PADRENPA-453798 format. One record per residue (C-alpha): residue in three letters; x, y, z. Coordinates in steps of 0.5 Angstrom, whole numbers, padded with zeros to 4 digits, always signed. Example, Ala and Ser with C-alpha at 12.3 -4.5 7.8 and 13.67 -1.06 7.14 Angstrom:
BEGIN
ALA+0025-0009+0016 SER+0027-0002+0014 
END
This chain:
BEGIN
MET+0234+0241+0179 PHE+0230+0236+0176 LEU+0225+0241+0173 VAL+0230+0244+0169 GLN+0233+0238+0166 SER+0226+0236+0164 TYR+0226+0242+0159 LYS+0232+0238+0155 TYR+0228+0232+0154 ASP+0222+0235+0152 MET+0218+0233+0157 ASN+0212+0236+0159 ILE+0213+0240+0165 VAL+0207+0238+0169 ALA+0209+0231+0168 ALA+0216+0233+0171 GLY+0213+0236+0177 ILE+0209+0230+0179 ILE+0215+0225+0178 GLN+0219+0230+0182 VAL+0213+0230+0188 LEU+0213+0222+0187 PHE+0220+0221+0188 ASN+0220+0226+0194 THR+0215+0222+0197 ILE+0218+0215+0196 ILE+0225+0217+0198 LEU+0221+0220+0205 VAL+0218+0213+0206 LEU+0224+0209+0205 VAL+0228+0214+0210 THR+0222+0213+0215 TYR+0222+0206+0214 PHE+0230+0204+0214 TYR+0232+0210+0219 PHE+0227+0211+0224 HIS+0225+0204+0224 GLU+0217+0206+0223 ASP+0212+0200+0221 LEU+0209+0202+0214 THR+0201+0200+0214 SER+0198+0196+0208 LEU+0195+0203+0205 GLN+0202+0206+0205 VAL+0205+0200+0202 ALA+0200+0200+0197 GLY+0201+0208+0196 VAL+0208+0207+0194 ILE+0207+0201+0189 LEU+0202+0206+0186 GLY+0206+0211+0186 ILE+0212+0207+0182 ILE+0207+0204+0177 SER+0204+0212+0176 ILE+0212+0214+0174 TYR+0212+0208+0169 LEU+0205+0210+0166 ILE+0207+0218+0166 LYS+0214+0216+0162 
END
């Protein structure tokens, strides 16, 4: 659905796809941490932070 909405705002389809994958990954990490109570390694935390920064830079 996000990809369809990206056409309304003249967003590049490649950027929209990357943002969708990053959002899915971040949501899965948050569910894993809060619902399943799994500990995150420092590498995983760094990856989430870099993913959030990359979303900001893509827009």
